[in-house]
N, C-alpha and C positions, 0 to 999 in steps of 0.2 A: 706095243703092237699086238693086235689080236691074232688068233691062229688062222683066220680067214684071209689075212693080208700077206701078200708075197711081193717083195721088192727085190729085183735082181739087177745087177750090173754086169754086163759081159765084158771080157777082156779084149785086148787088141787082136788076138788070134781070131776070135769070133767075128770081129768087125771085118777083118780081111775076107772071111768066108761068106758073111751074110750082108754086110753093109750096115751103116749106122741106122739105128731105129729107136723110136720111143713108142711104147705100147701101153695103153691104160684100159682096164676093164672094170667098170663100176667103181672107180677110184673115189675114196671117201677120206676126208680129213676133218676131224672135229676138234675144237679147242674147248676142253672142259673149264668151267669157271667154279673153282672150289671156294665156297663161302658158306658160313653158317646160315646166313639168311636164305640162301638158295635151297636149303633143305627143310625150311619150315613150311608147313601146310599153307599158312596164310600167304607167304611169299609166292608159292607155286600158283595159287589162285590169281594173284596179282599179275604173274608173268604171262598167263594165258592170253589176255587181250593184247599185251605188249608183243608177244610172239606173233600173234595174228596180224598185228599192224605191220610188223617187220616183213612178214611174208607178202603183204599186199603193197608195200612201198617199193618204188622203183629206183630210188636214189641212194640207197644205203647198201651195206655189205651183206654177208652171209646170213642165212636164216638162224633164228634163235629157237631152241627147243630144249627137250630134256633127254638125258641119256640114262645109262644104267644107274639104278638107285636114286633116281630123281635129280641127278646133278644137272645143272643148267649147262648147255653146250652151244657154241657157235659153230655151225656147219659151214666151213669155209669152202670146201670142195664137196659137191653133192652128186655122187654117182656118175662121174665123167667117164666116158669111153671114147677112145680115139686111137688112130695109128698115124704116126709121123715117120716117113721114110727118107732115104737118101735123096737129096735135091730139094726137099721141102724147105721153104722159108715161111714160117707161120707167124702171123701177127695176132696178138691178143687184144681185143677191144671189149669195152663194157664200162658201166658206170663206176665211179670211185668205190672201192671196196667190193667189187664184183667177184674178186678171187684171182685176178690176173697175176699179181706178184706172188701170191700164195702158191699158185700152180707152178710158176717158175722155180720157186724155192723147194717145192716138193720134188720136182724133176731133178733138181741139183742135189737132193739128199739132205738139205738143211732141215726140212720138216719131214717127219715120219708119218706116212699115211696110216689111218686107223681102220681102213677097210679096202677091199678090192685088190687089184693087181696092178703094179707098175713095173715095167721092165725097160731098162735103157741098155742099148748095145752101142758101145763106143765111149771114147773119152769125153767127159762132160766138162765144159768150161763156163762157169758162171761169172759174169762181169758186172754184177750189181753191188759188189762190196770191194772196190779196188784197194781200199785202205787196210784191209785185213792183214794182220801181222806187222803193221807199221808201229814199231816201238819208238818213242820220242828220242831216246838216246842212241839208237842205232844210226849208223851212217847210211847214206843212200846206197852205197855199194853193199853194205850188210843187208839192207832191206831187200835188194834184188835176190840175194841168196835165201833169206827167210821166206819171202813170197814164193820163190821158186820151189822150195821144199813143200810149202802148203799146196802148191799146184801138182805135186807128185813128181817133180823132176829129179833126176839123178845128179850127183855132184859134177860129173864130166859134162852133162848138158848145161848146167849152170855156168860153168867156166866158158863154154862156147857162146852163151847168150849175153853174158855180162857186158862185154865190150860193145856189142851191137846196141844194147839197151842204153848204155851210157852215151853213145854217139847220137842216137835218135833224140833223147830227151834234152840234150844241149844244156846240161847243168854245169859243165866245166868243173872247176875245183870244188864246187859245192857237193859233188858226189861223194867226197870223203869227209863231209861235215855231218853232224847229227841232224836228222830230219826235223827236229824241233826248231831248227833255225830256218827252215824253208817257208816260203809263202804258200798259200793254198794252191795257187797255180803251179808252183814247182812240184808240190806233192802229187797233184793230179798228173802232171807230165810224166813223172817217174813211174807211177803206178800204171798209167795207160801204156807206156812204152813196154813195160815188162809183160803186162797181161796180153798184149797183142803180138808178142814175140813167140808165143807157144801155140803151135797148131792143135786144133781141137776137132773132134768129130761132131760134137753137139755143142753149139754156142748158144748161151742164154743171156739176154740182157734186158734191162728194164729202162725204157727210153734210150736215147743215144748218150754216149759218154762225152762229157765236157772235157776239154783238153787244154785249159789255160787261156792265154791271151790270144787276141785276134790273129797275130802273125803266125801263131802255131796251128791255128784251126785248119787251114787248107792242107798242111802236111799231115795232120792227124786224121782228117777225113779220108785222104787217099790211103793211109795205112789201114784204117778201119775197113775200107772197101775191099782191099786185098785180103785182109784177115777174114772177113765175112765170106768172100768167095772161096777161100780155102776150106771152110767148114762144110761138112756134109749136110748138116741140119742146122737151121737157125730158128730160134723162137724168141720173139721180142714183144714186150708189152709197150704200147704207145698210144697216146691220144692224138698224135700228129698224123693226119691223113697223107701228108707229103711223104713221111717216113714209111708208112704202110705201103703206099704205091711204089716207092723206090726200092724197098728191101724185100717185099713179100710177094708170094704167088698164091697165098692161101690165108684165110682169116678164120679165127674162132671168135664167136660172139658169146661172152660169158655174162650171166646175170645171176646174182645170189648164189654163186658157186656151181651153177649148172651150165653145161654147154648147150646153148640155144641154137646156134647155127655154125656150120662148118662148110666153107666153100670158097669160091674165088673172091678176090678182093672186092670187085665191083658188086657182086651179088650180096655179099655179107654186109657191106656198107649200106646198100639199099635197104636191107632188112633192118639194120640198126637205125637208119633214118626213119623208116616206117614206124618202128616201135617207139622212137622218141616222139614223133608226131602224135602217136596214139596214147602217149603218156605211160608207156610200158617200160621205158628205159631212161 
């Protein structure tokens, strides 16, 4: 991280006093590509027209350029500035590779910004890697505790949640068997039940969460609805207009790592459609 970058996360006391918030000013995230070829003069001349083509293309990801010392970089987030406050349900739309998931992961602290300022106030709950911490030889009950620790819960909180999670996921005696014996649907049930048992101030997810077989879907959708309503802020990346209309009151249109539009669901979708029709998105 360079010295111009500040990333701060406030604690629960601050949340109580000011409310949940996400603030970004000139946020920048670059991924350097370290390769001997990228440092050769010949290669750099070859990259110039390629970089220009990427900047003019509307169907690919972040822009390609050069950083310090001539290193080739992909600029995944390019100078984004925004404020998200309590009650906001923000949807992220844009072409594949626009930077939607990258922005979610930066807010979650998975990626470290390389420039600008990012501040989050409140407990952040990312739901795009439900299987994190799932060791094959651990039992389902052990996974609840492992995952809970990764989410920052205290031991007494884990004890209180364990039985509720077990009851919801309906795994019966499998809960005390190694997770390597579970089907994919059983794994998702367990991870989903645990993730949605913890109240968050800021909820981040990439598309909606699958929750196993059809019989379980209705139960899971109701649980997710309640979970989303309990969160002060929700940020979701999705290609589904039905999801955006259902869950969001605000949209960000992202192209090549830049925030192009920020407004109501209807207004931003109209702008997105206009740009698609004009070949810009």
